[in-house]
FINU-943546 format. One record per residue (C-alpha): residue number from 0; x, y, z. Coordinates in nm, 4 decimals, padded with zeros to 6 digits. Each point is the difference from the previous one (the first is absolute). Example, Ala and Ser with C-alpha at 12.3 -4.5 7.8 and 13.67 -1.06 7.14 Angstrom:
# residues 2
seq xx yy zz
0 01.2300 -00.4500 00.7800
1 00.1370 00.3440 -00.0660
# end
This chain:
# residues 287
seq xx yy zz
0 -00.0369 -01.4748 -00.5196
1 00.1158 -00.2382 00.2737
2 00.2738 -00.2295 -00.1175
3 00.3093 -00.1878 00.1313
4 00.3277 00.1749 -00.0151
5 00.1707 -00.2628 -00.2104
6 -00.0556 00.1342 -00.3571
7 00.0533 00.3728 00.0860
8 00.3243 -00.0767 00.1574
9 00.1194 -00.2301 -00.2821
10 -00.0788 00.3007 -00.2343
11 00.1908 00.2265 00.2325
12 00.3047 -00.2257 -00.0183
13 -00.0151 -00.0190 -00.3801
14 -00.0607 00.3856 -00.0322
15 00.2735 00.0951 00.2616
16 -00.2341 00.1878 00.2283
17 -00.1604 -00.0758 00.3398
18 -00.3586 00.0008 00.1469
19 -00.0604 00.1692 00.3249
20 -00.1509 -00.1524 00.2828
21 -00.1801 00.2590 00.2196
22 -00.1251 -00.1033 00.3240
23 -00.3540 00.0871 00.0916
24 -00.1435 00.0928 00.3486
25 -00.3515 00.1117 -00.0655
26 -00.2562 00.1057 -00.2607
27 00.1818 00.3226 -00.0736
28 00.3418 -00.1749 -00.0689
29 -00.1676 -00.2574 -00.2145
30 -00.2098 00.2500 -00.1973
31 00.3048 00.2385 -00.0628
32 00.2292 -00.2773 -00.1282
33 -00.2586 -00.1581 -00.2246
34 -00.0843 00.3313 -00.1516
35 00.3610 00.0940 -00.0589
36 00.0742 -00.3365 -00.1680
37 -00.3093 00.0458 -00.2204
38 00.0857 00.3618 -00.0925
39 00.3600 -00.1048 -00.0953
40 -00.0857 -00.3372 -00.1701
41 00.2256 -00.1791 00.2417
42 -00.0214 -00.3506 00.1470
43 00.0031 00.0115 00.3838
44 00.0208 -00.2213 00.3061
45 -00.1804 00.0774 00.3144
46 00.1863 -00.1216 00.2932
47 -00.1765 -00.1014 00.3268
48 00.2133 -00.0556 00.2987
49 -00.1446 -00.2466 00.2700
50 -00.0319 00.3083 00.2444
51 -00.1794 00.2073 -00.2582
52 -00.2342 -00.2914 -00.0859
53 -00.0868 -00.0356 00.3628
54 -00.0561 00.3790 00.0350
55 -00.2508 -00.0184 -00.2917
56 -00.1824 -00.2683 00.1911
57 00.1376 -00.2934 -00.2052
58 00.0996 -00.1269 -00.3308
59 -00.3567 -00.0613 -00.1172
60 -00.0827 00.3649 00.0489
61 00.3135 00.1020 -00.1897
62 -00.0644 -00.2312 -00.2899
63 -00.3675 00.1127 -00.0186
64 00.0808 00.3614 00.0003
65 00.2675 -00.0265 -00.2673
66 -00.2057 -00.2134 -00.2290
67 -00.3017 00.2325 00.0440
68 00.2180 00.3114 -00.0481
69 00.1508 -00.1367 -00.3283
70 -00.3453 -00.0428 -00.1244
71 -00.1522 00.3301 00.1096
72 00.2920 00.2091 -00.1073
73 00.0178 -00.1819 -00.3395
74 00.3655 -00.1011 00.0489
75 00.1207 -00.1944 -00.3118
76 00.3802 -00.0161 00.0643
77 00.1399 -00.3163 00.1639
78 -00.0272 00.0140 00.3872
79 00.1356 -00.2783 00.2260
80 -00.1099 -00.0183 00.3652
81 00.2983 -00.1277 00.1826
82 00.0785 -00.1008 00.3438
83 00.3229 00.1607 00.1274
84 00.2414 -00.1817 00.2264
85 -00.2552 -00.2696 00.0601
86 00.0128 -00.2724 00.2647
87 -00.0769 -00.3567 -00.0945
88 -00.3381 00.0241 00.1706
89 -00.0673 00.3507 -00.1620
90 00.0625 -00.1447 -00.3435
91 -00.2676 -00.2374 00.0442
92 -00.2478 00.2638 00.1340
93 00.0711 00.2177 -00.3144
94 -00.0418 -00.3021 -00.2382
95 -00.3387 -00.0533 00.1604
96 -00.0874 00.3795 -00.0064
97 00.0404 00.0410 -00.3745
98 00.3490 00.1630 -00.0158
99 00.1668 -00.0382 -00.3480
100 00.3445 -00.0253 00.1236
101 00.1771 -00.0833 00.3317
102 00.3440 00.0244 00.1424
103 00.1452 -00.2592 00.2406
104 00.2811 00.1463 00.2162
105 00.1824 -00.3036 00.1274
106 00.3337 00.1840 00.0075
107 00.0126 -00.0336 00.3899
108 -00.0133 -00.3782 -00.0249
109 00.2824 -00.2267 -00.0614
110 00.0362 -00.0507 -00.3899
111 -00.1436 -00.3591 00.0319
112 -00.3229 00.1187 00.1638
113 -00.0180 00.2898 -00.2450
114 00.0284 -00.2423 -00.2841
115 -00.2714 -00.2315 00.1434
116 -00.2570 00.2574 00.0638
117 00.0679 00.1875 -00.3140
118 -00.0398 -00.3118 -00.2057
119 -00.3363 -00.0796 00.1637
120 -00.1382 00.3607 -00.0574
121 00.1293 00.0131 -00.3702
122 -00.2044 -00.3041 -00.0659
123 -00.3146 00.1434 00.1704
124 00.0406 00.3431 -00.1748
125 00.0585 -00.1300 -00.3502
126 -00.2856 -00.2428 00.0232
127 -00.2238 00.3016 00.0519
128 00.1662 00.2279 -00.2588
129 00.1669 00.2311 00.2650
130 00.3583 00.1329 -00.0238
131 00.2426 -00.0568 00.2947
132 00.2950 00.1800 00.1240
133 00.2663 -00.1413 00.2476
134 00.2843 00.1486 00.1864
135 00.3649 -00.0674 00.0693
136 00.2222 00.2062 00.2243
137 -00.2000 00.2419 00.2219
138 -00.0934 00.3506 -00.0833
139 00.1400 00.2341 00.2591
140 -00.1987 00.2266 00.2289
141 -00.3644 -00.0574 00.1161
142 -00.3323 00.0105 -00.1820
143 -00.3213 -00.0597 00.1828
144 00.1475 -00.2287 00.2423
145 00.2299 -00.1806 -00.2448
146 00.3519 00.0462 00.1168
147 00.3097 -00.0877 -00.2117
148 00.3720 00.0177 00.0714
149 00.0715 00.1065 -00.3410
150 00.1957 -00.3184 -00.0957
151 00.1391 -00.0134 -00.3615
152 -00.1643 -00.3014 -00.1847
153 00.2124 -00.3054 -00.0786
154 -00.0195 -00.0310 -00.3917
155 00.0032 -00.3792 00.0263
156 -00.2939 00.0023 00.2289
157 -00.1642 00.2500 -00.2360
158 00.0336 -00.2567 -00.2771
159 -00.1314 -00.2749 00.2243
160 -00.3170 00.1959 00.0928
161 -00.0383 00.1234 -00.3746
162 00.0173 -00.3641 -00.1218
163 -00.3111 -00.0748 00.2040
164 -00.2130 00.1701 -00.2631
165 -00.0582 00.3357 00.1952
166 -00.0983 00.2775 -00.2554
167 00.2133 00.2650 00.1451
168 00.2779 00.0295 00.2735
169 00.0748 00.2488 00.2632
170 00.3687 -00.0050 00.0859
171 00.1662 00.2056 00.2742
172 00.2738 00.2158 -00.1454
173 00.0391 00.2578 00.2646
174 -00.3389 00.1485 -00.0434
175 -00.2142 00.1317 00.3144
176 -00.3492 00.0515 00.0840
177 -00.0859 00.3476 00.1146
178 00.2403 00.3049 -00.0256
179 00.3523 -00.0667 -00.0951
180 00.2640 00.1127 00.2528
181 00.2570 00.2518 -00.0975
182 00.2893 -00.2696 00.0338
183 -00.1769 -00.2415 -00.2288
184 00.2417 -00.1733 -00.2177
185 -00.2260 -00.0350 -00.2998
186 -00.1131 -00.3114 -00.2077
187 00.2345 -00.2707 -00.0447
188 00.0060 -00.0302 -00.3742
189 00.2623 -00.2747 -00.0059
190 -00.2347 -00.2247 00.1858
191 -00.2905 00.1005 -00.2310
192 00.2094 -00.0769 -00.3104
193 00.0875 -00.3556 00.1465
194 -00.3726 -00.0664 00.0825
195 -00.1048 00.1030 -00.3503
196 00.2557 -00.2159 -00.1502
197 -00.1291 -00.3019 00.1714
198 -00.3714 00.0558 -00.0092
199 00.0006 00.1278 -00.3699
200 -00.3216 00.1713 -00.1065
201 -00.1736 -00.0410 00.3308
202 -00.1314 00.3402 00.0923
203 00.1659 00.1318 00.3078
204 -00.1724 00.2218 00.2636
205 00.1523 00.2991 00.1818
206 -00.1699 00.0704 00.3385
207 00.0549 00.3212 00.1839
208 -00.0164 00.2186 -00.3122
209 -00.0536 00.3383 00.1853
210 00.3129 00.1966 00.0183
211 00.2182 -00.1905 -00.2339
212 00.1740 00.2391 -00.2485
213 -00.1325 -00.0027 -00.3554
214 00.3316 -00.1169 -00.1470
215 00.0026 -00.3021 00.2306
216 -00.3727 -00.0869 -00.1006
217 00.0906 00.0204 -00.3739
218 00.3115 -00.2196 00.0537
219 -00.2171 -00.2462 00.1931
220 -00.2459 -00.0192 -00.2719
221 00.2794 -00.0568 -00.2585
222 00.1140 -00.2994 00.2165
223 -00.3524 -00.1727 -00.0021
224 -00.2143 00.1826 00.2639
225 -00.3461 00.0080 -00.1440
226 -00.2036 00.0691 00.3149
227 00.0717 00.2929 00.2441
228 -00.1890 00.0448 00.3201
229 -00.0880 00.3515 00.1329
230 -00.1863 00.0588 00.3285
231 00.1710 00.2356 00.2258
232 00.0221 00.2820 -00.2656
233 -00.3668 -00.0059 -00.0490
234 -00.0387 00.0177 00.3815
235 00.2222 00.3058 00.0067
236 -00.1683 00.1688 -00.2765
237 -00.3425 -00.0611 00.1533
238 00.1132 00.1322 00.3377
239 00.1535 00.3098 -00.1264
240 -00.3140 00.1104 -00.2146
241 -00.2251 -00.0851 00.2929
242 00.2220 00.1946 00.2537
243 -00.0058 00.3063 -00.2414
244 -00.3749 -00.0136 -00.0354
245 -00.0446 00.0091 00.3844
246 00.2758 00.2477 00.0756
247 -00.1583 00.2433 -00.2490
248 -00.3274 -00.0391 00.1861
249 -00.1881 -00.1360 -00.2914
250 -00.1566 -00.2630 00.2122
251 -00.1729 00.2869 00.1955
252 -00.1203 00.1823 -00.3171
253 -00.3671 -00.0750 -00.0927
254 -00.0339 -00.3818 00.0104
255 00.3777 -00.0617 -00.0367
256 -00.0354 -00.2547 00.2776
257 -00.2028 -00.2327 -00.2237
258 00.2379 -00.3086 -00.0333
259 -00.0421 00.0091 -00.3695
260 00.1469 00.3385 -00.0115
261 00.2526 -00.0613 00.2951
262 00.1360 -00.3079 -00.1871
263 -00.0077 00.1456 -00.3661
264 00.3393 00.1894 00.0105
265 00.1825 -00.3057 00.1119
266 -00.1794 -00.2199 -00.2578
267 00.1017 00.2499 -00.2664
268 00.3661 -00.0056 00.1291
269 -00.0087 -00.3806 -00.0427
270 -00.0757 00.0409 -00.3697
271 00.3057 00.2279 -00.0410
272 00.2532 -00.2327 00.1372
273 -00.1498 -00.3125 -00.1596
274 00.0177 00.1756 -00.3509
275 00.3612 00.1099 00.0815
276 00.1042 -00.3564 00.0778
277 -00.1827 -00.1473 -00.3019
278 00.2042 00.2487 -00.2054
279 00.3149 -00.1018 00.1652
280 -00.0723 -00.3801 -00.0313
281 -00.0987 00.0424 -00.3602
282 -00.3456 -00.1765 00.0157
283 -00.2126 00.3022 -00.1319
284 -00.1708 -00.1033 -00.3268
285 00.0810 -00.3664 00.0643
286 -00.3449 -00.1304 00.0951
# end
């Protein structure tokens, strides 16, 4: 069922686990993630970047597809449809389209403007029963045109944004979108601990979940991270399975070129990595 992410993340904080946000790009992505969540009795967040939303012809299309798929597949676990790294304008579009959760990424604005716009969007979201995520300190790397320098969030600024009433907070702690370079220094747990101390039980969000070692993931969860975003890893698994299918010539056997058959190996591969992440995050059986 489609819900806001507020309650599922409150439960995650209390239970010392995290809920995965898995970004969707098309029907196959969405179906694989929803089925895996249902099979493992796990809450789940479907992330939609502005680029992916545009690719799927618009947020109304995405919202209609997700709502219909939840009904047709008989999905009963909590599902949040969430705008990822949303602009001010994008947030309003997703509110109108029927999303159950939004993220306003005002991290590139001066803190005063971030506060002003976040305050407005918190009011709008909560009046409609939606959850809202904000960001302080940019996430490194690039994701769908959103580029971040990888700044460590200022704990005082985190508290300032948290006090506005957002439901969960993304704070840059050295995490990066995409593949992590070999010389990556790791997550800044000192910064995370300071942020946690100031924001209390506010669920924290770890973007760039692909490639972070398991011990760091578990430590981050112990320090208040309740939502972990995964996108690149699903893309890599999909790519590898599809490449193997084609390189083995299966697309040339019978009707192997049928898109339903051509995309099936990638879709099954997504299920594998999503289940692995749910096990690591501790969300299985928590719906």
